[in-house]
N, C-alpha and C positions, 0 to 999 in steps of 0.2 A: 572552460565555462558556458553552461547554460543556462538560462533562465528560468524559474520555476517558481511554484507560492503554492502555501500550506493551506490545509482547510481543519479547523478546532473543530472539532465534534460539534458546537453549536452555530457554526455558520453552513447557510446553507447553499449544496452543490452550485445550483444556479449565479452566483456569486464570481464564478470564475470562467462562466462563460465567456464571458468579451474578454477577458484575459488571456483566453486561446484562439478567440480568434479575431483577436488584432491584428494589425499589420505589421507587428513586431510582435509574434506571439510568444505565451511563456510556452514551454516544450516539456516542462515534468509539471506534475499534479501530486501533493503530498499528504494523502488524505490520514490526519492523524487518527486513531483509533482506540485513543485515549486521551486523557487532557494532560495536554504537554506540563512538562515540570519534574517528574522525577520519574526514575525507573521501577518496574517490576507491579506496576496496575494490572486489571483487570481489562484484556479485550472486550473493544464494544463491537460484537457482532451487527449491531443494526450501523454501524456505518458501512458496510458492506453495500447498500441501496447507493451511498456517492459514488462507489467504484463502479458498481454496475450501469449507474447512470453514464460514468463519464467513457465508460467502454462503449459501450453502446452510439453513443454520440459524437465518440474521437477515436477512432478506430486505434490510428498507429501514435496516440499519445501516451508516453510515458507516464504510469500509472504509481505512485509509489507508497507504501502503507508502512504508519510507524506504532506500535504500541502494543504490546500483550501477542506480538509474533512468535512463534515457537511452531513443536510438532503437533500440539492440538489445534492450532487456529491454522495455518498455513493454508490446509486447503481450502477453505472457506475461502479467503483472501487472492488465494489464486482464480480460483473457479469464478468469482466474482471479478475477474480481470487486472488485478494487480501485476504488474511484471518485474516490479523494484521491492525490494524487502528489506526494511531496516528492524536487525535482531540485536540488542542487546541482552537482558537477563536470562532471554532462556540459549544465549550461545558460550556469553560468560559463567553462566551459573552450572554449566553441564561438565560432566565429567569426562566426554568425550566431544570437543567445544565441533570438531572437523565433523561427526557425524551428524549434529545439528545442522552445521553449513550442508552439508550434501541431502540432506531431508529434506530443508525448505527449499535449494535449489531445483530437487527433482519435482518438486512437487510444482513448481512458476514454470518449469521447463515443460512437464506434461501437459499441463493445464494451454500453454501457448500453442501446442502440439493440434490439441482439441479444437480451436477458436478458428 
């Protein structure tokens, strides 16, 4: 198990800085790209500013995104610096879930190579 923290859309990214910099720091920050509560919501691209801020400040931090992730939004999340992806509706609602998973993985891996 690893310690982590989640950021809702309305929570300022700066609120997690003390947790990442603590003596016993969190190792993962989950940036919610929708309001938590139910699946199928629309991705909030403005949350990528939080991801970019975290990636710039903490290069080795695991940054996860959750909410509205799929083939049309993955590049925005990956290029912002997310290296962990949660995808529900886009995978489970797809005719070929394996293809969607492969596309998501490919985008994240390609962005990590560029960094």
